[in-house]
N, CA, C and O atoms as a DFTB+ gen file, in Angstrom:
628 C
 N C O
     1  1      11.672      17.714      11.063
     2  2      13.151      17.992      10.846
     3  2      13.092      19.277      10.508
     4  3      12.294      19.660       9.652
     5  1      13.880      20.057      11.101
     6  2      14.306      21.433      10.339
     7  2      15.468      21.458       9.627
     8  3      16.330      20.585       9.731
     9  1      15.551      22.508       8.833
    10  2      16.759      22.687       8.051
    11  2      17.995      22.758       8.725
    12  3      19.027      22.371       8.176
    13  1      17.979      23.291      10.047
    14  2      19.214      23.271      10.725
    15  2      19.692      21.967      11.292
    16  3      20.802      21.875      11.815
    17  1      18.880      20.983      11.194
    18  2      19.186      19.498      11.278
    19  2      19.887      18.947      10.402
    20  3      20.611      17.992      10.684
    21  1      19.784      19.531       8.985
    22  2      20.113      18.687       8.069
    23  2      21.330      19.172       7.465
    24  3      21.477      20.392       7.382
    25  1      22.435      18.213       6.928
    26  2      23.431      18.525       6.196
    27  2      23.637      17.817       5.046
    28  3      23.614      16.586       5.040
    29  1      23.869      18.583       3.920
    30  2      24.161      18.095       2.638
    31  2      25.512      17.121       2.532
    32  3      26.610      17.598       2.818
    33  1      25.384      15.792       2.125
    34  2      26.653      15.005       1.939
    35  2      26.292      14.259       0.482
    36  3      25.193      14.007      -0.011
    37  1      27.393      14.052       0.079
    38  2      27.267      12.954      -1.270
    39  2      27.310      13.911      -2.558
    40  3      27.922      13.631      -3.589
    41  1      26.831      14.669      -2.419
    42  2      26.830      15.905      -3.608
    43  2      27.114      17.440      -3.248
    44  3      26.779      17.932      -2.171
    45  1      27.881      18.263      -4.443
    46  2      27.843      19.654      -4.059
    47  2      26.531      20.307      -3.375
    48  3      25.383      19.970      -3.666
    49  1      26.824      21.150      -2.559
    50  2      25.666      21.860      -2.013
    51  2      24.663      22.711      -3.236
    52  3      23.473      22.958      -3.042
    53  1      25.268      23.013      -4.253
    54  2      24.550      23.566      -5.358
    55  2      23.394      22.514      -6.166
    56  3      22.296      22.745      -6.671
    57  1      24.077      21.471      -6.044
    58  2      23.213      20.004      -6.720
    59  2      22.281      20.022      -5.684
    60  3      21.137      20.198      -6.104
    61  1      22.377      19.898      -4.453
    62  2      21.338      19.511      -3.475
    63  2      20.335      20.728      -3.383
    64  3      19.248      20.505      -2.849
    65  1      20.619      22.048      -3.878
    66  2      19.908      23.267      -3.719
    67  2      19.315      22.944      -4.918
    68  3      18.103      22.973      -4.703
    69  1      19.533      22.636      -6.129
    70  2      18.819      22.674      -7.189
    71  2      17.812      21.666      -7.152
    72  3      16.700      21.882      -7.634
    73  1      18.149      20.459      -6.556
    74  2      16.992      19.305      -6.476
    75  2      15.995      19.856      -5.590
    76  3      14.825      19.548      -5.822
    77  1      16.259      20.643      -4.579
    78  2      15.262      21.230      -3.723
    79  2      14.384      21.952      -4.322
    80  3      13.195      21.767      -4.065
    81  1      14.745      22.835      -5.158
    82  2      14.223      24.059      -5.823
    83  2      13.290      23.291      -6.883
    84  3      12.227      23.804      -7.231
    85  1      13.692      22.108      -7.366
    86  2      12.959      21.201      -8.559
    87  2      11.878      20.920      -7.983
    88  3      10.763      21.200      -8.423
    89  1      12.232      20.063      -6.454
    90  2      11.083      19.555      -5.482
    91  2      10.005      20.435      -5.229
    92  3       8.839      20.101      -5.444
    93  1      10.416      21.831      -4.668
    94  2       9.426      22.694      -4.480
    95  2       8.522      23.082      -5.761
    96  3       7.306      22.915      -5.863
    97  1       9.464      23.678      -6.781
    98  2       8.856      24.009      -7.982
    99  2       7.568      23.008      -8.563
   100  3       6.489      23.463      -8.941
   101  1       7.890      21.701      -8.549
   102  2       6.916      20.573      -8.923
   103  2       6.211      19.959      -8.045
   104  3       5.499      19.037      -8.442
   105  1       6.221      20.250      -6.858
   106  2       5.583      19.614      -5.975
   107  2       5.954      18.310      -5.691
   108  3       5.064      17.461      -5.624
   109  1       7.208      17.975      -5.499
   110  2       7.737      16.730      -5.666
   111  2       9.092      16.548      -6.744
   112  3       9.322      17.266      -7.717
   113  1       9.743      15.614      -6.367
   114  2      10.788      15.220      -7.172
   115  2      10.832      14.230      -8.221
   116  3      10.934      13.100      -7.744
   117  1      10.789      14.255      -9.568
   118  2      10.666      13.550     -10.608
   119  2      11.866      13.421     -11.278
   120  3      12.457      14.454     -11.594
   121  1      12.392      12.212     -11.588
   122  2      13.513      11.830     -12.520
   123  2      13.423      12.664     -13.722
   124  3      14.329      13.424     -14.066
   125  1      12.224      12.502     -14.413
   126  2      12.438      13.521     -15.791
   127  2      12.700      14.985     -15.599
   128  3      13.435      15.758     -16.214
   129  1      11.951      15.143     -14.645
   130  2      12.086      17.050     -14.203
   131  2      13.677      17.127     -13.939
   132  3      14.242      18.056     -14.516
   133  1      14.418      16.338     -13.202
   134  2      15.697      16.348     -12.997
   135  2      16.616      16.351     -14.581
   136  3      17.480      17.134     -14.974
   137  1      16.118      15.346     -15.128
   138  2      16.977      15.186     -16.412
   139  2      16.968      16.453     -17.337
   140  3      17.909      16.854     -18.024
   141  1      15.371      17.156     -17.185
   142  2      15.151      18.141     -18.135
   143  2      15.967      19.420     -17.817
   144  3      16.441      20.209     -18.634
   145  1      16.030      19.463     -16.570
   146  2      17.037      20.724     -15.901
   147  2      18.368      20.277     -16.229
   148  3      18.993      21.117     -16.875
   149  1      18.893      19.383     -16.021
   150  2      20.277      18.961     -16.364
   151  2      20.575      19.062     -17.808
   152  3      21.764      19.208     -18.088
   153  1      19.638      19.008     -18.876
   154  2      19.890      19.213     -20.080
   155  2      20.438      20.746     -20.275
   156  3      21.271      20.868     -21.173
   157  1      20.135      21.755     -19.662
   158  2      20.589      23.282     -19.593
   159  2      22.095      23.097     -19.201
   160  3      22.453      22.624     -18.123
   161  1      22.899      23.501     -20.146
   162  2      24.301      23.742     -19.820
   163  2      24.529      24.531     -18.582
   164  3      25.559      24.371     -17.929
   165  1      23.635      25.352     -18.244
   166  2      23.840      26.202     -17.295
   167  2      23.743      25.668     -15.830
   168  3      24.313      26.129     -14.841
   169  1      22.826      24.503     -15.909
   170  2      22.235      23.717     -14.569
   171  2      23.709      23.298     -13.744
   172  3      24.760      22.954     -14.285
   173  1      23.503      23.405     -12.619
   174  2      24.582      22.616     -11.814
   175  2      24.568      21.006     -11.751
   176  3      25.389      20.328     -11.134
   177  1      23.513      20.536     -12.485
   178  2      23.051      19.277     -12.601
   179  2      23.691      18.431     -13.769
   180  3      23.825      17.208     -13.781
   181  1      24.164      19.583     -15.026
   182  2      24.365      19.175     -16.102
   183  2      25.736      18.217     -16.132
   184  3      25.841      17.190     -16.802
   185  1      26.632      18.709     -15.367
   186  2      27.944      17.664     -15.613
   187  2      27.789      16.520     -14.849
   188  3      28.791      15.823     -14.689
   189  1      26.756      16.184     -14.349
   190  2      26.664      14.967     -13.611
   191  2      25.848      13.936     -14.592
   192  3      25.223      12.995     -14.103
   193  1      25.890      14.156     -15.920
   194  2      25.233      13.252     -16.618
   195  2      26.320      12.977     -17.844
   196  3      27.198      13.830     -17.977
   197  1      26.320      12.143     -18.507
   198  2      26.834      11.655     -19.747
   199  2      26.020      12.030     -20.879
   200  3      24.863      11.646     -21.051
   201  1      26.686      12.817     -21.666
   202  2      25.715      13.653     -22.698
   203  2      26.208      13.122     -24.019
   204  3      25.611      13.487     -25.032
   205  1      27.190      12.335     -24.117
   206  2      27.546      11.569     -25.444
   207  2      26.686      10.276     -25.552
   208  3      26.766       9.325     -24.774
   209  1      25.965      10.358     -26.480
   210  2      24.846       9.293     -26.532
   211  2      25.243       7.996     -26.766
   212  3      24.503       7.056     -26.476
   213  1      26.455       7.824     -27.313
   214  2      26.947       6.320     -27.358
   215  2      27.535       5.883     -26.177
   216  3      27.290       4.762     -25.731
   217  1      28.379       6.759     -25.563
   218  2      28.777       6.538     -23.870
   219  2      27.638       6.194     -23.162
   220  3      27.507       5.132     -22.553
   221  1      26.598       7.305     -23.252
   222  2      25.459       6.922     -22.214
   223  2      24.574       5.652     -22.517
   224  3      23.964       5.048     -21.634
   225  1      24.562       5.290     -23.913
   226  2      23.837       4.197     -24.128
   227  2      24.766       2.671     -23.657
   228  3      24.221       1.630     -23.290
   229  1      25.992       2.848     -23.764
   230  2      26.704       1.873     -23.218
   231  2      26.866       1.588     -21.839
   232  3      26.948       0.425     -21.443
   233  1      26.929       2.749     -20.935
   234  2      26.554       3.001     -19.548
   235  2      25.456       2.451     -19.128
   236  3      25.500       1.730     -18.131
   237  1      24.370       2.658     -19.736
   238  2      22.978       2.196     -19.592
   239  2      22.981       0.719     -19.733
   240  3      22.668       0.067     -18.737
   241  1      23.334       0.013     -20.982
   242  2      23.610      -1.221     -21.070
   243  2      24.373      -2.010     -19.969
   244  3      24.113      -3.154     -19.595
   245  1      25.208      -1.321     -19.587
   246  2      26.377      -1.885     -18.420
   247  2      25.378      -2.134     -17.108
   248  3      25.315      -3.123     -16.378
   249  1      24.596      -0.852     -17.063
   250  2      23.878      -0.755     -15.634
   251  2      22.693      -1.796     -15.676
   252  3      22.182      -2.156     -14.616
   253  1      22.273      -2.257     -16.822
   254  2      21.003      -3.028     -17.209
   255  2      21.776      -4.641     -16.937
   256  3      21.204      -5.589     -16.398
   257  1      23.088      -4.648     -17.417
   258  2      23.510      -6.115     -17.020
   259  2      23.751      -6.179     -15.743
   260  3      23.351      -7.220     -15.222
   261  1      24.380      -5.263     -14.901
   262  2      24.834      -5.356     -13.450
   263  2      23.303      -5.599     -12.839
   264  3      23.260      -6.442     -11.943
   265  1      22.084      -4.994     -13.193
   266  2      20.900      -5.299     -12.596
   267  2      20.378      -6.855     -12.897
   268  3      19.761      -7.533     -12.076
   269  1      20.734      -7.268     -14.189
   270  2      20.298      -8.647     -14.409
   271  2      21.089      -9.612     -13.503
   272  3      20.618     -10.606     -12.950
   273  1      22.287      -9.199     -13.436
   274  2      23.252     -10.229     -12.580
   275  2      22.566     -10.227     -11.131
   276  3      22.260     -11.259     -10.534
   277  1      22.381      -9.026     -10.684
   278  2      22.074      -8.773      -9.141
   279  2      20.473      -9.561      -8.952
   280  3      20.073      -9.858      -7.826
   281  1      19.745      -9.808     -10.049
   282  2      18.647     -10.532      -9.782
   283  2      18.618     -11.799      -9.794
   284  3      17.561     -12.376      -9.539
   285  1      19.652     -12.429     -10.063
   286  2      19.750     -13.768     -10.133
   287  2      19.839     -14.395      -8.654
   288  3      20.782     -13.950      -8.001
   289  1      19.102     -15.264      -8.061
   290  2      19.277     -15.603      -6.725
   291  2      19.227     -17.305      -6.954
   292  3      18.743     -17.812      -7.966
   293  1      19.769     -18.021      -5.918
   294  2      19.607     -19.431      -5.874
   295  2      19.200     -19.679      -4.189
   296  3      19.373     -18.904      -3.248
   297  1      18.627     -20.987      -4.197
   298  2      18.471     -21.293      -3.017
   299  2      19.360     -22.180      -2.244
   300  3      19.579     -23.306      -2.689
   301  1      19.889     -21.805      -1.150
   302  2      20.978     -22.790      -0.545
   303  2      20.476     -23.640       0.599
   304  3      19.865     -23.042       1.485
   305  1      20.647     -24.997       0.717
   306  2      19.969     -25.714       1.820
   307  2      21.215     -26.096       2.741
   308  3      22.062     -26.949       2.473
   309  1      21.168     -25.453       3.655
   310  2      22.554     -25.637       4.570
   311  2      22.622     -26.609       5.287
   312  3      23.669     -26.736       5.921
   313  1      21.462     -27.727       5.469
   314  2      21.687     -28.839       6.034
   315  2      20.126     -29.763       5.680
   316  3      19.056     -29.166       5.561
   317  1      20.206     -30.722       5.598
   318  2      19.015     -31.716       5.292
   319  2      17.617     -31.084       5.697
   320  3      16.709     -30.764       4.930
   321  1      17.654     -30.980       7.083
   322  2      16.388     -30.341       7.697
   323  2      16.066     -29.000       7.736
   324  3      15.012     -28.553       8.187
   325  1      17.106     -28.262       7.194
   326  2      16.896     -26.960       7.378
   327  2      16.236     -26.218       6.181
   328  3      16.195     -26.771       5.082
   329  1      15.759     -25.070       6.360
   330  2      14.928     -24.190       5.215
   331  2      15.948     -23.840       4.330
   332  3      17.099     -23.628       4.710
   333  1      15.564     -23.765       3.107
   334  2      16.480     -23.020       2.026
   335  2      16.772     -21.675       2.420
   336  3      15.967     -21.222       3.234
   337  1      17.630     -20.968       2.097
   338  2      18.030     -19.590       2.229
   339  2      18.351     -19.172       0.747
   340  3      19.051     -19.838      -0.016
   341  1      17.810     -18.110       0.480
   342  2      17.752     -17.462      -0.823
   343  2      19.069     -16.359      -0.930
   344  3      19.354     -15.565      -0.034
   345  1      19.652     -16.467      -1.964
   346  2      21.149     -15.594      -1.937
   347  2      21.214     -15.362      -3.365
   348  3      20.652     -15.931      -4.301
   349  1      22.083     -14.332      -3.311
   350  2      22.368     -13.971      -4.859
   351  2      23.446     -14.873      -5.390
   352  3      24.498     -15.209      -4.847
   353  1      22.922     -15.217      -6.659
   354  2      23.898     -16.160      -7.406
   355  2      25.142     -15.795      -7.655
   356  3      25.986     -16.683      -7.776
   357  1      25.507     -14.453      -7.781
   358  2      26.760     -13.839      -7.941
   359  2      27.118     -12.788      -7.139
   360  3      26.249     -11.944      -6.922
   361  1      28.455     -12.615      -6.537
   362  2      28.700     -11.778      -5.423
   363  2      29.614     -10.759      -6.140
   364  3      30.419     -11.263      -6.923
   365  1      29.628      -9.676      -6.036
   366  2      30.695      -8.453      -6.758
   367  2      31.771      -8.725      -6.030
   368  3      31.797      -8.868      -4.808
   369  1      32.976      -8.825      -7.039
   370  2      34.363      -9.199      -6.356
   371  2      34.696      -8.014      -5.397
   372  3      35.552      -8.118      -4.519
   373  1      33.951      -6.852      -5.624
   374  2      34.905      -5.812      -4.667
   375  2      34.596      -6.036      -3.032
   376  3      35.203      -5.583      -2.061
   377  1      33.380      -6.936      -3.103
   378  2      33.015      -7.399      -1.691
   379  2      33.532      -8.537      -1.222
   380  3      33.034      -9.105      -0.251
   381  1      34.689      -9.036      -1.924
   382  2      35.582     -10.211      -1.390
   383  2      36.795      -9.791      -1.015
   384  3      37.431      -9.031      -1.746
   385  1      37.386     -10.318       0.427
   386  2      38.749      -9.670       0.527
   387  2      39.685     -10.367      -0.161
   388  3      40.603      -9.672      -0.596
   389  1      39.737     -11.591      -0.407
   390  2      40.677     -12.303      -1.199
   391  2      40.313     -12.137      -2.936
   392  3      39.433     -12.737      -3.554
   393  1      41.201     -11.220      -3.417
   394  2      40.975     -10.797      -4.867
   395  2      42.225     -10.554      -5.421
   396  3      43.215     -10.340      -4.722
   397  1      42.241     -10.573      -6.685
   398  2      43.427     -10.301      -7.634
   399  2      43.279      -8.758      -7.766
   400  3      42.134      -8.357      -7.552
   401  1      44.052      -7.966      -8.024
   402  2      44.121      -6.473      -8.189
   403  2      43.339      -6.430      -9.764
   404  3      42.728      -5.412     -10.087
   405  1      43.404      -7.418     -10.536
   406  2      42.746      -7.225     -11.783
   407  2      41.274      -7.726     -11.631
   408  3      40.520      -7.642     -12.601
   409  1      40.879      -8.200     -10.543
   410  2      39.546      -8.592     -10.582
   411  2      38.584      -7.964      -9.528
   412  3      37.706      -8.488      -8.842
   413  1      39.060      -6.575      -9.622
   414  2      38.133      -5.956      -8.634
   415  2      37.322      -4.567      -8.964
   416  3      36.686      -3.823      -8.218
   417  1      37.574      -4.512     -10.275
   418  2      36.786      -3.291     -11.162
   419  2      35.174      -3.475     -11.013
   420  3      34.703      -4.516     -10.555
   421  1      34.482      -2.540     -11.377
   422  2      33.187      -2.646     -11.548
   423  2      32.751      -3.754     -12.486
   424  3      33.471      -4.058     -13.437
   425  1      31.516      -4.416     -12.238
   426  2      31.158      -5.295     -13.253
   427  2      31.763      -6.741     -13.255
   428  3      31.554      -7.641     -14.067
   429  1      32.626      -6.740     -12.061
   430  2      33.170      -8.242     -11.982
   431  2      32.621      -9.200     -10.971
   432  3      32.754      -8.902      -9.784
   433  1      32.176     -10.024     -11.215
   434  2      31.425     -11.060      -9.927
   435  2      31.959     -12.576     -10.129
   436  3      32.349     -13.136     -11.153
   437  1      31.831     -13.096      -8.661
   438  2      32.253     -14.384      -8.462
   439  2      31.005     -15.351      -8.164
   440  3      30.269     -15.054      -7.222
   441  1      30.780     -16.327      -8.818
   442  2      29.598     -17.266      -8.401
   443  2      29.658     -17.674      -7.023
   444  3      30.740     -17.831      -6.458
   445  1      28.233     -17.907      -6.288
   446  2      28.224     -18.174      -4.929
   447  2      28.822     -19.644      -4.765
   448  3      29.223     -20.032      -3.668
   449  1      28.861     -20.365      -5.792
   450  2      29.350     -21.728      -5.515
   451  2      31.008     -21.613      -5.268
   452  3      31.688     -22.225      -4.444
   453  1      31.392     -20.699      -6.187
   454  2      32.979     -20.646      -5.954
   455  2      33.335     -19.898      -4.736
   456  3      34.417     -20.079      -4.178
   457  1      32.409     -19.022      -4.288
   458  2      32.844     -18.336      -3.041
   459  2      32.512     -19.354      -1.809
   460  3      33.182     -19.285      -0.779
   461  1      31.441     -20.314      -1.950
   462  2      31.087     -21.156      -0.872
   463  2      32.362     -22.440      -0.566
   464  3      32.615     -23.009       0.495
   465  1      32.946     -22.595      -1.800
   466  2      34.022     -23.491      -1.701
   467  2      35.185     -22.856      -1.060
   468  3      35.960     -23.606      -0.465
   469  1      35.370     -21.897      -1.080
   470  2      36.511     -21.081      -0.380
   471  2      36.160     -20.435       0.955
   472  3      35.434     -19.441       0.956
   473  1      36.691     -21.002       2.227
   474  2      36.066     -20.558       3.332
   475  2      36.586     -19.101       3.546
   476  3      35.908     -18.320       4.213
   477  1      37.528     -18.799       3.109
   478  2      37.620     -17.201       3.506
   479  2      36.638     -16.376       2.511
   480  3      36.279     -15.231       2.788
   481  1      36.291     -16.953       1.498
   482  2      35.255     -16.227       0.692
   483  2      33.754     -16.132       1.353
   484  3      33.054     -15.120       1.375
   485  1      33.418     -17.444       1.897
   486  2      32.386     -17.628       2.773
   487  2      32.309     -16.622       3.758
   488  3      31.216     -16.075       3.908
   489  1      33.288     -16.264       4.478
   490  2      33.525     -15.375       5.688
   491  2      33.310     -14.111       5.019
   492  3      32.675     -13.281       5.669
   493  1      33.652     -13.823       4.006
   494  2      33.854     -12.397       3.503
   495  2      32.358     -12.084       2.978
   496  3      31.947     -10.924       2.997
   497  1      31.491     -13.232       2.473
   498  2      29.978     -12.835       1.953
   499  2      29.771     -12.552       3.551
   500  3      29.697     -11.372       3.893
   501  1      29.668     -13.643       4.617
   502  2      28.924     -13.283       5.982
   503  2      29.313     -11.563       6.382
   504  3      28.549     -10.769       6.931
   505  1      30.416     -11.357       6.022
   506  2      30.812     -10.017       6.481
   507  2      30.228      -9.106       5.656
   508  3      29.628      -8.173       6.189
   509  1      30.278      -9.181       4.360
   510  2      29.488      -8.245       3.469
   511  2      27.847      -8.080       4.226
   512  3      27.299      -7.004       4.466
   513  1      27.367      -9.245       4.462
   514  2      26.158      -9.483       4.819
   515  2      25.637      -8.472       6.184
   516  3      24.618      -7.806       6.366
   517  1      26.735      -8.695       6.925
   518  2      26.793      -7.883       8.112
   519  2      26.984      -6.292       7.748
   520  3      26.324      -5.454       8.361
   521  1      27.919      -5.912       6.721
   522  2      27.880      -4.655       6.629
   523  2      26.569      -4.099       5.703
   524  3      26.295      -2.900       5.653
   525  1      25.800      -5.136       4.980
   526  2      24.683      -4.757       4.330
   527  2      23.644      -4.370       5.202
   528  3      22.920      -3.395       5.001
   529  1      23.560      -5.213       6.275
   530  2      22.560      -5.008       7.364
   531  2      22.735      -3.951       8.180
   532  3      21.754      -3.320       8.572
   533  1      24.152      -3.574       8.590
   534  2      24.266      -2.318       9.030
   535  2      24.048      -0.934       8.290
   536  3      23.853       0.063       8.986
   537  1      24.074      -0.819       6.797
   538  2      23.746      -0.146       6.256
   539  2      22.140       0.017       6.094
   540  3      21.654       1.140       5.970
   541  1      21.398      -1.064       6.100
   542  2      20.040      -0.851       6.186
   543  2      19.791      -0.356       7.676
   544  3      18.908       0.498       7.757
   545  1      20.341      -0.692       8.763
   546  2      19.936      -0.367      10.082
   547  2      20.086       1.177       9.995
   548  3      19.140       1.841      10.420
   549  1      21.079       1.767       9.534
   550  2      21.123       2.865       9.541
   551  2      20.109       3.659       8.685
   552  3      19.387       4.560       9.111
   553  1      20.157       3.204       7.440
   554  2      19.007       3.695       6.726
   555  2      17.684       3.934       7.220
   556  3      17.094       5.012       7.149
   557  1      17.185       2.720       7.796
   558  2      16.189       2.678       8.416
   559  2      16.149       2.657      10.092
   560  3      15.353       1.968      10.730
   561  1      16.867       3.285      10.515
   562  2      17.077       3.559      11.874
   563  2      15.956       4.161      12.704
   564  3      15.761       3.934      13.898
   565  1      15.348       4.841      12.033
   566  2      13.919       5.447      12.806
   567  2      12.803       4.504      12.462
   568  3      11.661       4.831      12.784
   569  1      13.003       3.427      11.874
   570  2      11.808       2.813      11.458
   571  2      11.657       1.559      12.216
   572  3      12.522       0.713      11.990
   573  1      10.698       1.249      13.109
   574  2      10.720       0.061      14.313
   575  2      10.371      -1.164      13.284
   576  3      10.615      -2.342      13.548
   577  1       9.755      -0.705      12.057
   578  2       9.306      -2.019      11.063
   579  2      10.596      -2.738      10.583
   580  3      10.582      -3.912      10.212
   581  1      11.614      -2.033      10.610
   582  2      13.096      -2.673      10.022
   583  2      13.322      -3.910      11.061
   584  3      13.581      -5.078      10.772
   585  1      13.176      -3.413      12.160
   586  2      13.688      -4.549      13.186
   587  2      12.605      -5.707      13.129
   588  3      12.990      -6.867      12.989
   589  1      11.309      -5.420      13.232
   590  2      10.291      -6.507      13.033
   591  2      10.537      -7.291      12.068
   592  3      10.373      -8.501      12.225
   593  1      11.088      -6.649      10.581
   594  2      11.159      -7.582       9.424
   595  2      12.232      -8.269       9.399
   596  3      12.256      -9.329       8.775
   597  1      13.514      -7.725      10.182
   598  2      14.695      -8.244      10.333
   599  2      14.323      -9.534      10.964
   600  3      14.681     -10.590      10.441
   601  1      13.685      -9.514      11.966
   602  2      13.326     -10.720      12.946
   603  2      12.868     -11.754      12.254
   604  3      13.376     -12.875      12.229
   605  1      11.620     -11.288      11.513
   606  2      11.063     -12.449      10.607
   607  2      12.100     -13.084       9.617
   608  3      12.423     -14.267       9.513
   609  1      12.494     -12.099       8.987
   610  2      13.473     -13.170       7.952
   611  2      14.774     -14.013       8.848
   612  3      15.151     -15.152       8.570
   613  1      15.190     -13.377       9.681
   614  2      16.085     -14.126      10.586
   615  2      15.626     -15.484      11.157
   616  3      16.265     -16.516      10.953
   617  1      14.477     -15.436      11.890
   618  2      13.723     -16.284      12.306
   619  2      12.977     -17.224      11.366
   620  3      12.544     -18.301      11.777
   621  1      12.836     -16.846      10.179
   622  2      12.287     -17.710       9.111
   623  2      10.572     -17.573       9.118
   624  3       9.930     -18.309       8.368
   625  1       9.980     -16.745       9.868
   626  2       8.664     -16.325      10.125
   627  2       8.074     -15.998       8.832
   628  3       6.911     -15.599       8.767
């Protein structure tokens, strides 16, 4: 792929350029190198980090809490003769269509049991799965392995 085929999205061009520079300079890109560069107030990466240690520690703990929540899975047995399906035990409220305005902020989750009790929620989870699979398809669109693995997961092989 040539540079002419690439367009930077998601971050300002100056950030992407700095990351590319670090990648070239260090023969690869490592988070420790990015952080070291970002510590310089003149770096275009600097403003993308929280430098107040108390706020950064709290944000890190919240990220750890969210990671812990996402790691909890349960096995659902849809019918007596069916194979169990492994799903997350908690669904982010932002992925549910029927939600209160107060319940959609980051870090708010609903148990899969509650979601399953409400048909509209169950439909929302199915739609969320479809969106996740579509994102994965885009992410791995050039990888034939993605489709083979997806078929294995769906078929239960």
